[in-house]
N, C-alpha and C positions, 0 to 999 in steps of 0.2 A: 364201915357203916353200910347198912342194908338200904334198899330203895325206900322202904317205909320209914326208916329212921331219918332220912333227910327232911321229911315233913316236920318231925318232932324237933329237930335242931333248928329249922327255919322258924317254927313257932317260938321256941325258947329264946332265940336270939332277939326277938322283938323288944324285950325289956332293956336290952344293952344298946340295940341299934337306934330305936326311935323313943325309948323310954316308955313303952307300953306298960299300962296297969297289970300287975301280976294276975289280978282276977280275970282280965281279959284273955291272958295267956292260958290260964287254967281252963277257961271256957272253950277255947280253941282246942286244947288237948283233949277234952272230953268228946267234942265233936269229931276230932280225929280218930279217936278210939272207936266211936260208933261207926265211922265211915269204914275203918278196917274190918269191923264185924260184919257189916252188910256187904262188904265187897268180898271177903274171903269166906264167910260163914252162912249168912242167910240173906238172899236177895229180898229186897223190899223192907229191910229192918229199920229203915229211917222213915219216919212219918212226915206227913205234910207239915205238922206243927214243928218238928225239929228243923225241916227244911226252911220254914219261915224265920225260925230262931237264928240259923246259921247265916241266912241273908242279911238279917239285921245286925248280927256280930261283924260280918264282913264289911258292912257299911260303916259301922263304928270304927273298925280298923282303918278303912279308907279315909275317914275323916280326921283320925288321930294322926295318920301318916302325912296327910296334907297340911295339918296345923304344925307338925314338926318341920316339914320342908319349908313352909313359910318363914319359920323362925330361923332355921339353921342354914338352909340353902335355896334361898328365894330364886337364885339365877337359874335353878333347875326347872323352875315352873315357867310355862308360857304365860306371857302378859296379855 
């Protein structure tokens, strides 16, 4: 597995680990592809609008993860 592949595997594992919605995973994969393009091909290829969208998506993932933790492993959360 290459360095770039570990991001994809982590994203894909979300469906199995926390029961993430496949649509959320697909959106992350699209952003990951865009990140790779901007990192390796063209600097500045990610727009401010895309940045706002990924922050929103990350917030959605955080909220989903916290919901999953509360249901399955509440002992891992600080009270």
